[in-house]
PDB file of N, CA, C and O in Angstrom:
ATOM      1  N   UNK A   1     153.149  73.552 192.634  1.00  0.00           N
ATOM      2  CA  UNK A   1     153.800  74.590 191.889  1.00  0.00           C
ATOM      3  C   UNK A   1     153.495  75.946 192.523  1.00  0.00           C
ATOM      4  O   UNK A   1     152.322  76.274 192.700  1.00  0.00           O
ATOM      5  N   UNK A   2     154.476  76.724 192.861  1.00  0.00           N
ATOM      6  CA  UNK A   2     154.249  78.031 193.453  1.00  0.00           C
ATOM      7  C   UNK A   2     153.678  77.940 194.852  1.00  0.00           C
ATOM      8  O   UNK A   2     153.519  76.856 195.414  1.00  0.00           O
ATOM      9  N   UNK A   3     153.375  79.099 195.399  1.00  0.00           N
ATOM     10  CA  UNK A   3     152.802  79.145 196.742  1.00  0.00           C
ATOM     11  C   UNK A   3     151.316  78.841 196.704  1.00  0.00           C
ATOM     12  O   UNK A   3     150.636  79.203 195.743  1.00  0.00           O
ATOM     13  N   UNK A   4     150.800  78.180 197.737  1.00  0.00           N
ATOM     14  CA  UNK A   4     149.351  77.962 197.809  1.00  0.00           C
ATOM     15  C   UNK A   4     148.631  79.304 197.941  1.00  0.00           C
ATOM     16  O   UNK A   4     149.134  80.221 198.589  1.00  0.00           O
ATOM     17  N   UNK A   5     147.459  79.416 197.328  1.00  0.00           N
ATOM     18  CA  UNK A   5     146.704  80.658 197.400  1.00  0.00           C
ATOM     19  C   UNK A   5     145.212  80.360 197.447  1.00  0.00           C
ATOM     20  O   UNK A   5     144.760  79.317 196.976  1.00  0.00           O
ATOM     21  N   UNK A   6     144.461  81.279 198.016  1.00  0.00           N
ATOM     22  CA  UNK A   6     143.005  81.158 198.048  1.00  0.00           C
ATOM     23  C   UNK A   6     142.389  81.660 196.746  1.00  0.00           C
ATOM     24  O   UNK A   6     141.203  81.442 196.496  1.00  0.00           O
ATOM     25  N   UNK A   7     143.189  82.333 195.915  1.00  0.00           N
ATOM     26  CA  UNK A   7     142.677  82.916 194.679  1.00  0.00           C
ATOM     27  C   UNK A   7     143.643  82.613 193.532  1.00  0.00           C
ATOM     28  O   UNK A   7     144.367  83.503 193.086  1.00  0.00           O
ATOM     29  N   UNK A   8     143.661  81.370 193.050  1.00  0.00           N
ATOM     30  CA  UNK A   8     144.608  81.019 191.980  1.00  0.00           C
ATOM     31  C   UNK A   8     144.302  81.766 190.687  1.00  0.00           C
ATOM     32  O   UNK A   8     143.143  82.006 190.349  1.00  0.00           O
ATOM     33  N   UNK A   9     145.355  82.127 189.976  1.00  0.00           N
ATOM     34  CA  UNK A   9     145.221  82.823 188.691  1.00  0.00           C
ATOM     35  C   UNK A   9     145.410  81.783 187.594  1.00  0.00           C
ATOM     36  O   UNK A   9     146.525  81.581 187.113  1.00  0.00           O
ATOM     37  N   UNK A  10     144.324  81.123 187.196  1.00  0.00           N
ATOM     38  CA  UNK A  10     144.431  80.008 186.261  1.00  0.00           C
ATOM     39  C   UNK A  10     143.852  80.315 184.884  1.00  0.00           C
ATOM     40  O   UNK A  10     143.740  79.413 184.053  1.00  0.00           O
ATOM     41  N   UNK A  11     143.483  81.570 184.623  1.00  0.00           N
ATOM     42  CA  UNK A  11     142.965  81.969 183.320  1.00  0.00           C
ATOM     43  C   UNK A  11     143.940  82.968 182.716  1.00  0.00           C
ATOM     44  O   UNK A  11     144.317  83.950 183.355  1.00  0.00           O
ATOM     45  N   UNK A  12     144.342  82.707 181.482  1.00  0.00           N
ATOM     46  CA  UNK A  12     145.270  83.593 180.784  1.00  0.00           C
ATOM     47  C   UNK A  12     144.500  84.404 179.752  1.00  0.00           C
ATOM     48  O   UNK A  12     143.660  83.865 179.032  1.00  0.00           O
ATOM     49  N   UNK A  13     144.792  85.713 179.681  1.00  0.00           N
ATOM     50  CA  UNK A  13     144.126  86.597 178.732  1.00  0.00           C
ATOM     51  C   UNK A  13     145.202  87.332 177.946  1.00  0.00           C
ATOM     52  O   UNK A  13     146.160  87.847 178.523  1.00  0.00           O
ATOM     53  N   UNK A  14     145.042  87.379 176.646  1.00  0.00           N
ATOM     54  CA  UNK A  14     145.982  88.096 175.778  1.00  0.00           C
ATOM     55  C   UNK A  14     145.203  89.182 175.053  1.00  0.00           C
ATOM     56  O   UNK A  14     144.082  88.950 174.601  1.00  0.00           O
ATOM     57  N   UNK A  15     145.798  90.381 174.940  1.00  0.00           N
ATOM     58  CA  UNK A  15     145.113  91.455 174.222  1.00  0.00           C
ATOM     59  C   UNK A  15     146.111  92.301 173.456  1.00  0.00           C
ATOM     60  O   UNK A  15     147.300  92.340 173.774  1.00  0.00           O
ATOM     61  N   UNK A  16     145.607  92.967 172.454  1.00  0.00           N
ATOM     62  CA  UNK A  16     146.418  93.872 171.649  1.00  0.00           C
ATOM     63  C   UNK A  16     146.335  95.269 172.247  1.00  0.00           C
ATOM     64  O   UNK A  16     145.291  95.666 172.765  1.00  0.00           O
ATOM     65  N   UNK A  17     147.425  96.008 172.177  1.00  0.00           N
ATOM     66  CA  UNK A  17     147.478  97.352 172.739  1.00  0.00           C
ATOM     67  C   UNK A  17     148.286  98.255 171.823  1.00  0.00           C
ATOM     68  O   UNK A  17     149.203  97.809 171.132  1.00  0.00           O
ATOM     69  N   UNK A  18     147.931  99.530 171.831  1.00  0.00           N
ATOM     70  CA  UNK A  18     148.754 100.504 171.119  1.00  0.00           C
ATOM     71  C   UNK A  18     149.914 100.903 172.031  1.00  0.00           C
ATOM     72  O   UNK A  18     149.888 100.625 173.230  1.00  0.00           O
ATOM     73  N   UNK A  19     150.918 101.547 171.470  1.00  0.00           N
ATOM     74  CA  UNK A  19     152.117 101.905 172.237  1.00  0.00           C
ATOM     75  C   UNK A  19     151.812 102.826 173.413  1.00  0.00           C
ATOM     76  O   UNK A  19     152.380 102.653 174.491  1.00  0.00           O
ATOM     77  N   UNK A  20     150.938 103.787 173.227  1.00  0.00           N
ATOM     78  CA  UNK A  20     150.621 104.739 174.298  1.00  0.00           C
ATOM     79  C   UNK A  20     150.008 104.022 175.506  1.00  0.00           C
ATOM     80  O   UNK A  20     150.389 104.280 176.648  1.00  0.00           O
ATOM     81  N   UNK A  21     149.066 103.130 175.244  1.00  0.00           N
ATOM     82  CA  UNK A  21     148.425 102.392 176.333  1.00  0.00           C
ATOM     83  C   UNK A  21     149.425 101.488 177.041  1.00  0.00           C
ATOM     84  O   UNK A  21     149.412 101.392 178.268  1.00  0.00           O
ATOM     85  N   UNK A  22     150.291 100.826 176.281  1.00  0.00           N
ATOM     86  CA  UNK A  22     151.291  99.951 176.885  1.00  0.00           C
ATOM     87  C   UNK A  22     152.270 100.743 177.742  1.00  0.00           C
ATOM     88  O   UNK A  22     152.665 100.281 178.813  1.00  0.00           O
ATOM     89  N   UNK A  23     152.667 101.925 177.289  1.00  0.00           N
ATOM     90  CA  UNK A  23     153.573 102.765 178.085  1.00  0.00           C
ATOM     91  C   UNK A  23     152.899 103.198 179.381  1.00  0.00           C
ATOM     92  O   UNK A  23     153.547 103.251 180.427  1.00  0.00           O
ATOM     93  N   UNK A  24     151.616 103.505 179.325  1.00  0.00           N
ATOM     94  CA  UNK A  24     150.878 103.867 180.538  1.00  0.00           C
ATOM     95  C   UNK A  24     150.819 102.683 181.494  1.00  0.00           C
ATOM     96  O   UNK A  24     150.964 102.846 182.705  1.00  0.00           O
ATOM     97  N   UNK A  25     150.606 101.488 180.944  1.00  0.00           N
ATOM     98  CA  UNK A  25     150.581 100.280 181.764  1.00  0.00           C
ATOM     99  C   UNK A  25     151.923 100.064 182.451  1.00  0.00           C
ATOM    100  O   UNK A  25     151.969  99.779 183.648  1.00  0.00           O
ATOM    101  N   UNK A  26     153.010 100.197 181.708  1.00  0.00           N
ATOM    102  CA  UNK A  26     154.347 100.037 182.291  1.00  0.00           C
ATOM    103  C   UNK A  26     154.602 101.081 183.377  1.00  0.00           C
ATOM    104  O   UNK A  26     155.147 100.760 184.433  1.00  0.00           O
ATOM    105  N   UNK A  27     154.209 102.328 183.118  1.00  0.00           N
ATOM    106  CA  UNK A  27     154.417 103.400 184.102  1.00  0.00           C
ATOM    107  C   UNK A  27     153.643 103.111 185.387  1.00  0.00           C
ATOM    108  O   UNK A  27     154.180 103.268 186.483  1.00  0.00           O
ATOM    109  N   UNK A  28     152.392 102.691 185.255  1.00  0.00           N
ATOM    110  CA  UNK A  28     151.589 102.353 186.439  1.00  0.00           C
ATOM    111  C   UNK A  28     152.250 101.219 187.221  1.00  0.00           C
ATOM    112  O   UNK A  28     152.343 101.269 188.447  1.00  0.00           O
ATOM    113  N   UNK A  29     152.700 100.212 186.505  1.00  0.00           N
ATOM    114  CA  UNK A  29     153.337  99.058 187.132  1.00  0.00           C
ATOM    115  C   UNK A  29     154.574  99.474 187.923  1.00  0.00           C
ATOM    116  O   UNK A  29     154.768  99.044 189.060  1.00  0.00           O
ATOM    117  N   UNK A  30     155.399 100.306 187.317  1.00  0.00           N
ATOM    118  CA  UNK A  30     156.632 100.744 187.973  1.00  0.00           C
ATOM    119  C   UNK A  30     156.344 101.605 189.196  1.00  0.00           C
ATOM    120  O   UNK A  30     156.960 101.421 190.246  1.00  0.00           O
ATOM    121  N   UNK A  31     155.404 102.548 189.064  1.00  0.00           N
ATOM    122  CA  UNK A  31     155.104 103.463 190.178  1.00  0.00           C
ATOM    123  C   UNK A  31     154.398 102.768 191.326  1.00  0.00           C
ATOM    124  O   UNK A  31     154.577 103.140 192.485  1.00  0.00           O
ATOM    125  N   UNK A  32     153.581 101.742 191.005  1.00  0.00           N
ATOM    126  CA  UNK A  32     152.840 101.028 192.040  1.00  0.00           C
ATOM    127  C   UNK A  32     153.628  99.849 192.596  1.00  0.00           C
ATOM    128  O   UNK A  32     153.222  99.245 193.590  1.00  0.00           O
ATOM    129  N   UNK A  33     154.760  99.513 191.958  1.00  0.00           N
ATOM    130  CA  UNK A  33     155.595  98.374 192.364  1.00  0.00           C
ATOM    131  C   UNK A  33     154.804  97.070 192.356  1.00  0.00           C
ATOM    132  O   UNK A  33     154.911  96.254 193.273  1.00  0.00           O
ATOM    133  N   UNK A  34     154.008  96.891 191.302  1.00  0.00           N
ATOM    134  CA  UNK A  34     153.261  95.646 191.100  1.00  0.00           C
ATOM    135  C   UNK A  34     153.456  95.215 189.643  1.00  0.00           C
ATOM    136  O   UNK A  34     153.975  95.973 188.824  1.00  0.00           O
ATOM    137  N   UNK A  35     153.034  93.997 189.338  1.00  0.00           N
ATOM    138  CA  UNK A  35     153.159  93.494 187.968  1.00  0.00           C
ATOM    139  C   UNK A  35     152.165  94.201 187.049  1.00  0.00           C
ATOM    140  O   UNK A  35     151.186  94.795 187.501  1.00  0.00           O
ATOM    141  N   UNK A  36     152.440  94.122 185.754  1.00  0.00           N
ATOM    142  CA  UNK A  36     151.497  94.676 184.783  1.00  0.00           C
ATOM    143  C   UNK A  36     150.169  93.945 184.879  1.00  0.00           C
ATOM    144  O   UNK A  36     149.114  94.562 184.730  1.00  0.00           O
ATOM    145  N   UNK A  37     150.201  92.633 185.125  1.00  0.00           N
ATOM    146  CA  UNK A  37     148.967  91.864 185.281  1.00  0.00           C
ATOM    147  C   UNK A  37     148.146  92.390 186.456  1.00  0.00           C
ATOM    148  O   UNK A  37     146.921  92.471 186.370  1.00  0.00           O
ATOM    149  N   UNK A  38     148.817  92.748 187.552  1.00  0.00           N
ATOM    150  CA  UNK A  38     148.101  93.268 188.721  1.00  0.00           C
ATOM    151  C   UNK A  38     147.465  94.618 188.407  1.00  0.00           C
ATOM    152  O   UNK A  38     146.355  94.890 188.863  1.00  0.00           O
ATOM    153  N   UNK A  39     148.137  95.458 187.646  1.00  0.00           N
ATOM    154  CA  UNK A  39     147.555  96.745 187.230  1.00  0.00           C
ATOM    155  C   UNK A  39     146.286  96.486 186.420  1.00  0.00           C
ATOM    156  O   UNK A  39     145.267  97.142 186.635  1.00  0.00           O
ATOM    157  N   UNK A  40     146.346  95.540 185.497  1.00  0.00           N
ATOM    158  CA  UNK A  40     145.178  95.207 184.677  1.00  0.00           C
ATOM    159  C   UNK A  40     144.051  94.687 185.549  1.00  0.00           C
ATOM    160  O   UNK A  40     142.903  95.097 185.378  1.00  0.00           O
ATOM    161  N   UNK A  41     144.358  93.777 186.496  1.00  0.00           N
ATOM    162  CA  UNK A  41     143.319  93.252 187.393  1.00  0.00           C
ATOM    163  C   UNK A  41     142.667  94.376 188.184  1.00  0.00           C
ATOM    164  O   UNK A  41     141.442  94.431 188.293  1.00  0.00           O
ATOM    165  N   UNK A  42     143.485  95.279 188.741  1.00  0.00           N
ATOM    166  CA  UNK A  42     142.936  96.390 189.521  1.00  0.00           C
ATOM    167  C   UNK A  42     142.080  97.303 188.647  1.00  0.00           C
ATOM    168  O   UNK A  42     141.048  97.807 189.089  1.00  0.00           O
ATOM    169  N   UNK A  43     142.513  97.514 187.406  1.00  0.00           N
ATOM    170  CA  UNK A  43     141.737  98.341 186.485  1.00  0.00           C
ATOM    171  C   UNK A  43     140.380  97.735 186.179  1.00  0.00           C
ATOM    172  O   UNK A  43     139.379  98.448 186.123  1.00  0.00           O
ATOM    173  N   UNK A  44     140.340  96.430 185.982  1.00  0.00           N
ATOM    174  CA  UNK A  44     139.070  95.749 185.709  1.00  0.00           C
ATOM    175  C   UNK A  44     138.137  95.887 186.905  1.00  0.00           C
ATOM    176  O   UNK A  44     136.948  96.159 186.740  1.00  0.00           O
ATOM    177  N   UNK A  45     138.674  95.699 188.111  1.00  0.00           N
ATOM    178  CA  UNK A  45     137.841  95.847 189.316  1.00  0.00           C
ATOM    179  C   UNK A  45     137.331  97.279 189.444  1.00  0.00           C
ATOM    180  O   UNK A  45     136.180  97.491 189.824  1.00  0.00           O
ATOM    181  N   UNK A  46     138.170  98.262 189.131  1.00  0.00           N
ATOM    182  CA  UNK A  46     137.755  99.668 189.230  1.00  0.00           C
ATOM    183  C   UNK A  46     136.630  99.972 188.245  1.00  0.00           C
ATOM    184  O   UNK A  46     135.643 100.609 188.614  1.00  0.00           O
ATOM    185  N   UNK A  47     136.766  99.529 187.005  1.00  0.00           N
ATOM    186  CA  UNK A  47     135.723  99.760 186.011  1.00  0.00           C
ATOM    187  C   UNK A  47     134.440  99.056 186.427  1.00  0.00           C
ATOM    188  O   UNK A  47     133.353  99.620 186.307  1.00  0.00           O
ATOM    189  N   UNK A  48     134.560  97.829 186.913  1.00  0.00           N
ATOM    190  CA  UNK A  48     133.370  97.072 187.332  1.00  0.00           C
ATOM    191  C   UNK A  48     132.669  97.773 188.494  1.00  0.00           C
ATOM    192  O   UNK A  48     131.442  97.872 188.506  1.00  0.00           O
ATOM    193  N   UNK A  49     133.434  98.259 189.469  1.00  0.00           N
ATOM    194  CA  UNK A  49     132.831  98.979 190.596  1.00  0.00           C
ATOM    195  C   UNK A  49     132.136 100.259 190.122  1.00  0.00           C
ATOM    196  O   UNK A  49     131.074 100.619 190.631  1.00  0.00           O
ATOM    197  N   UNK A  50     132.742 100.943 189.144  1.00  0.00           N
ATOM    198  CA  UNK A  50     132.118 102.159 188.605  1.00  0.00           C
ATOM    199  C   UNK A  50     130.791 101.815 187.925  1.00  0.00           C
ATOM    200  O   UNK A  50     129.847 102.601 188.001  1.00  0.00           O
ATOM    201  N   UNK A  51     130.700 100.665 187.267  1.00  0.00           N
ATOM    202  CA  UNK A  51     129.443 100.252 186.623  1.00  0.00           C
ATOM    203  C   UNK A  51     128.352 100.031 187.660  1.00  0.00           C
ATOM    204  O   UNK A  51     127.191 100.378 187.439  1.00  0.00           O
ATOM    205  N   UNK A  52     128.735  99.449 188.796  1.00  0.00           N
ATOM    206  CA  UNK A  52     127.747  99.166 189.843  1.00  0.00           C
ATOM    207  C   UNK A  52     127.205 100.437 190.462  1.00  0.00           C
ATOM    208  O   UNK A  52     126.092 100.432 190.988  1.00  0.00           O
ATOM    209  N   UNK A  53     127.964 101.535 190.416  1.00  0.00           N
ATOM    210  CA  UNK A  53     127.531 102.798 191.013  1.00  0.00           C
ATOM    211  C   UNK A  53     126.524 103.529 190.130  1.00  0.00           C
ATOM    212  O   UNK A  53     125.837 104.434 190.604  1.00  0.00           O
ATOM    213  N   UNK A  54     126.425 103.160 188.875  1.00  0.00           N
ATOM    214  CA  UNK A  54     125.505 103.857 187.953  1.00  0.00           C
ATOM    215  C   UNK A  54     124.105 103.321 188.049  1.00  0.00           C
ATOM    216  O   UNK A  54     123.213 103.795 187.345  1.00  0.00           O
TER     217      UNK A  54
END
């Protein structure tokens, strides 16, 4: 199923969001030309990297 990958996305996460946050997510997705899921993944990595710097 799908293309072979070295990093399969096999975990699904669902979360609740307010309208403002969802609109920001959509805007980021459109401007970056990536999926909303990819924006969320990049955001998690950014927050995690910021934690390691403290």
